[in-house]
N, C-alpha and C positions, 0 to 999 in steps of 0.2 A: 504493499499500500503506501502510495508516494506521501511525502510529508509536506503540510502547508505551514509556512511560518506566520503567526501573526504577529506582525511588527508593532507592537503597542505594550507599553508597561502599565497602562490604565486597567485595574482591575474589573471596572465597570465594563467597558468595551470587551476585553477578552471574553468575560461572561456571556455577553450579548452574541458575539461571534461563534462563540463555541456553539451555541443553540442554532443560530442562524445559518451555520455552514455545515451542521450535521448531515449525515447520510449521503455525503457526496462521494465517498471513498477515498477520502483523505484522512491520514492521520494529523490532526491538528495540534501544533506546537507552538510554544511561546518563546521569546527570546531567551528568559531564564531556563526553560527547558533545554535550550541549545548552548546554554553558558555564553551568551552574548551580552557584553555589558556596554558595549559602545552605543552613546546616545547621539542620536541625529538630531542636529538643531534646524528647527523649522524656520528658515531664512527666506522662504519664498514669498511672492506677493499675493498669492493665491491658494485656494484651497488645493486645486490641481497641482501646483508647482510643489507644496509642502507633501502632499501624499505621494507624488511621483518620487521626490527626493528619498524619502523613506523606504518605499517599497523597493526601488532600484538598488540603494545602498546596501539593504539587509539580504537582497537576493544575491547579489554578489559576493557578500560577506559569508554567507550560508551555504551557499550553492542549492539552495531550495528556492521554489516557488515562494515568494513573498506577498502578503497582503497587509496594506497600511491605509489609514483613511486619515483625512483632516475634515473636520467638521466644526460647525460654530453656530451661534445664535445671532439673527441680524433682526434688530428692532427698528421698525419702518421709521417711526418718528425721531429716531436717533440717527437717522442716515445709515442704517445698516451695521451700526455697533452693537455688539464688540466684535461681530464678525470673525475674521481670521485670528483675532487677539482674544478670542473667548476663554481659552484655556490659561492665558497670561493676563487676564482682566485684573486690574488691581495690583499687579506684580507678580513674579514667577512663584513667591511663596505664598501667595493668597489662598485661601481654603475656598470650598464651594460655598460655604456660607458667607464669606466675605465678598464673593463675586457677587451673589445674589442682593447683598445688603447695598453694593455699590450701584448695581443696576436699578434696583427699586429707589433708590435715592434720585437718581438721573430721572425718574419717572414719577417723581412726587408732583401731584396736581394734574397729571395727566388723565383724562377721563377714559373709562372702559373702552369706549369705540374708537380710540386713537392709540391703543395700546398693541396693535397688532405686530405680529413678529412670525418669523419662520426660522426653523432648524435646516441647515444645509449639510450635506454629507458627500464628500468626494472618495470614492475606494479606488485605490491603484493596486493592480496586480502585477507583479514583474517577475519574469523567469531569469535565472543565471545566464541564460543566453542573451539577454536585452530586450526581449519582448515586453510590450507594457499595453495595459488596458485601462481605462478609467470608465468609473461607473458613477453616477450621480443620484441623488435621493434628495426630496425635501418634504416637509412636514409644518403645516400652517397652523397657527394658533393665536394666543392672547397672552400678554404677560399679566398674571393675577396682581392682586394688591399685596398678597401675602403668600408665603410658602404654605404649600399643603402637600402631604404625602410622606412617605418614608421610603419608598422605592427608587429605582434609579440612582442618578448621579448628576454631577453639573448642575445645570439650570432646570432641570425636570420639575423640580417642587413648584417653580412658577410659571411654567408652560401649561397654560390651559387650553384645552381642547374643547370648543363650543360644542361640537357635534356628540360629544360622549358626556360632558358636563363633568369632567374631572382633570386635574393636572397630570402631567405625564408620570409624575412619582406617585400618584394614587391608582396608577395600573398595575395589575401583575405583569411580570416578564413577558408571559405567553401574549398578552395583548398588545403591549409595546412592540414586540418584535413583530407584529403584524402590520403597524400603523406609523412607525416611526421613520425619520428621514434615513436612518442606519439600515432599517429593513428593506425601505425601497432600494437602496443602493446596493444591499446585499443581495436582493433578488436578482439583480442584473448581474451580479459578481458570480453567482452560483452558475450561471450559464457560461460565461467566460470560463471559470475554472472547470466545468464539464467538458468544453471543447479543448482546454489545455490536456486534460487527464486523457482525453480521446487520442490527441496527437502522440503523447507519451507512450501510448499502447499500440 
């Protein structure tokens, strides 16, 4: 069974991708599983550039097919902030709670109907031979006035889904993995990985 390297150190992402990419005929492994300690700095100007950089670097380093993503939250009234800086919003040592508080602070006084936002995800899949595929996903919602829910990670507690009536953090992982930005990108990634596996055989 070929190995697929999840090029992320984020426990939340790893947990979601293990479920999203199960039953594909790959042994899903992590950077720590492979003894890889190198950290790839996200210096790109877009989700695509950052995901590409991580996937290509780790594929070359590990000699495995590597999957990396870059994702972020874009708030319309803040002109797309925090965007590609979502993970480092408030500084590289800021916690999820810090980031949420900073964002809610920026939205003080903004009425419900103007708090529209969307999550974006770009998945990059790279082979050691230099092939690269990019898969995109989006999920639209509203930034709530206060956090709600204990599930998920990042900005999930304040990302409210009007059609469901809950925040992303109030959803069981099985439901989140059907409707999230990462779920949509991973659905496309599954097709790419299936093609790569067919070629390998």
